[in-house]
N, C-alpha and C positions, 0 to 999 in steps of 0.2 A: 504494500500500500504506500503510495507516495504522499508528499505534503499536499499536492493538489487534490487528492481524494478526500482530505479532511478539512479543506478550506471552507470557511463559512459561505453559505449561499442563501440569498433571500433574507438576510438579516438573522439567520439562525446558524448555530454551529452544528457539527456532526459530520457524517460521512457524505460527501457530495453525491457519489453514485447511488447511495441509498435514498437520499432526498429526491434525486431525479426519478428513480424507479417508483417511489411513492407518489410523486407528482403525477406521473402517467396514470397510476392506478386511480388516483382521486378524480381524474377526468371522466371516469365511467360513473354515470349516475342515471337517475330515472329518465332524464331528458336526452342523455347520450349513452345508451346501453351498448352501442357498437361503434367502434372506431376503425378506420383504415390506417395503415402506416403513414400515408401521406397526410391525413387529417391530424394524427397525433404529432407529426413533425411540425406542421404549421402551427398548431395550438400551443405546443410546448416551447417553440423557438429553438429547439435543440437540433444539432446536425442530424441528418437522416441516418448516418452510420451509427450514431449514439442511440437513437430511438430503436433501430433495428436490433442492436446488441442488447438493449434493456428488455425489449419485448421478447426476444428469443430466450433470455434467461428466465423471465417471468413465466413464459410458456413451459419451459422445462420443469419448473417447480409447480405447475398446475394452477398458477394464479391468474393467468389469462389463457384463453383457448381460441384457436382459429376456427371460425364458423364459415369460412369461405375464402377464396383467394384474396389475401391481404386484408381480411376483415377479422377483428378480434373482439371478444367479449370477456367478462369476468369468468374465471375458471372454477372448477370444483374444489380446488385447493382451499378455498375460503370456507367451505362448509363446516369443517371441524372447528375453525376459529369462530365462526358465527355461533355455533352451539355453545362454545365456552364463554363467549362474550355475553350471550343472553343470560347464562347462569350467573356470571359474576357481576353483571350490571343491573341486577334486579333493583327496582326503585323501592325504598322502604315504605311500609304501610303508613307511617306518619306523613310522608310526602304525598302519597296518593290520597290520603284523607283530606289534606289541606287543599289539594287540587279539586276534589269532589265538592268541597264546601264552596270554593270559588265558582265552580260551574253552577251550583244551586243558587248562589247569591245573584249572579249576573244573567243566568240563562244561556250564556255563551260557552262555546267549546274552549276548554283549557288545554294548552300545550306546554310541555316542558322540553326545552331545547338545550343542547350542549354544543360546544364548538369542536369540530373535528377538522383540523387543518384550516382550509379556506371555506369550509361549509358549516352550516348548522344542521344538526340532526335532531329530529323529533324523538325524544327518549320515552316519553309517556304522554298519555292523553286522557282527559276526562270529558266525555261528551256533554254538550249543552242540553238544556231542556226544551229549547225552542225548536219548532218544526223545520225552519229554514236555517241551515247551519253551513259554516265554512270549515271543512276539516282537512287535515294533513295526515297522511298515514304514518303510523309509528314506524320508525326506522328510515323514513324518507329524508334524504339530504337536500338542502336548499342552498342557493347561493347567498352570500352574506352582504351583497351590495344593496339590499333593500329589506324592509320589514322592521318592526319594532324590536323583535327578539334579536335581530342582527346588531342593531345599535347597542343594545344592552350587552351582548357578548363582546363587542368590540371595546367596551368600557373597562375591560380587564386591564389593570394598571400596566403590565409589561407591554401591552400593545400600543400604549400612548406615549412611550418614551421617544425622544428625538431620534431621527435616523430611520432607515428603511426597516419596515416590519411587514407582517403578514397583511396589514391594511393596504399597503401599496400593491401587493400581489392581487388582493381582492378587487381593488380599483381597476387594475389592468385587465381583469377578466370581465368587468362590468360593461354594460352598453355605453358607458360614458367616458371611458378612457382613464389613463393614469392620473390626470388632474383631479379626478373624482375622489382621490384619497383625502384631500383636504376637507371635503364635505363629510366624508365618513368619520374623520377625526372630530369634526365639529359636532356631529350628531352624538358621538360617544361622549364628548365632553359635556353635552347637555344632560346626558343620563347621569353622569357623575354629580352634576350640580343639582338636578331635580329629583333623581332617584327613580325615574321611569322614562319610558319612551312611548310616543303615540305616532302612528303612521296611517296614512290613507292612500291606498292604491299604489304604493311604491313598487311592489312586486307583481301584484295582480289587480287590475282595474275592478273597482267595486268591493274590494275587501279591505278591512281596517283591522288594526290591532293595538293593544295596550300591553306592554311588557315591563317587568321589573327584574332587577338582578338578585340572584341568590349568592350570598357571600360566604366564603370560608372564613374561619377565625382569623386568618392572616390578611384578610382584605381582598383576596383573589375572587374574581367573579367566576363561579364554577358552572352556573347555569342561568337560564332565563325562563321565567314563568309568565304566562300571559293569556289573554283571551283574544279570540279572533272571530270575526263575523262580517255580515254585510255592512257596508259603510252607512247605509240608511239608519242603522240602529246605533251607530257611534256618533250621535248628534251632540251638540253643545250641552244640551240639558241632561244627557245621560253620561257623558264622559267623566265628569268628576266622581260619580259613584263607582264607575268602572275602575278608575285610577286608584281610588281609595281601597277598593276590594283587592285589586291585584297587588298593591304594595303590602297590604296586611298578609296576604298569602305568602309573598316573598319573605317577609320578616319572620313569619312562623316557620317556614322551611329552613331559613338560615339559622334560627335559634334552636332547631331540632338537633343540630350537630352534623347534619348530612354534609359530607365533604365533596360530593360530586365525583365526576370521573375525568374531567377534561381541563384541568388547570395547567396545561402545558404552554410555555411562553411562545 
């Protein structure tokens, strides 16, 4: 292993080749379940030979699988890790009880998100009581350039330090370009100041959300809990009650001692 293999990349330390392999894997999501080598090369900005070498290695380990000429999807090698992850990341009953109470108070669907790299993943959900709902499947990964929960997760202190961080990588992948990083930081700073985030139609037209941070004892933001639903219900007269209820839920979960799963810088 050379010094170049362990040089920091994207504002993070570690092994560069591992970072690059994981970056390729993170590009597989619900919106992009299949990639070609050419698409991965363009999206990652890596040399074609590097992408080919990484994909070949991942394929040998069963982490990606060829489903046609030059087309790849996530492979069966992840199945055993998925089972182990589900067992180890079970959300405590106290957290689920707090989420259920919030769903009952507001009538809206409650989601618990954690940050996984440049995405937010829905870890748990408590369905709302209203007939018209906006739901995200548990386990679904969403981009972090929009949404109240994203702003909350980006308020984790290590992400707001000067210099390149994951915020810049998220901005580069957004529809708005690298300059959008300043707006993401501003939204995160407002969360630090106010203790919550409210968004309307940032990721999906007609959908709104209110989210608040769940803190670990050392101040790290380990998760975001919030409610989401049709924008028509997130009106000026209802928003204050939603914000109060979400913040109460976040404080209750934080005080329970739950330390979350995703406090990686």
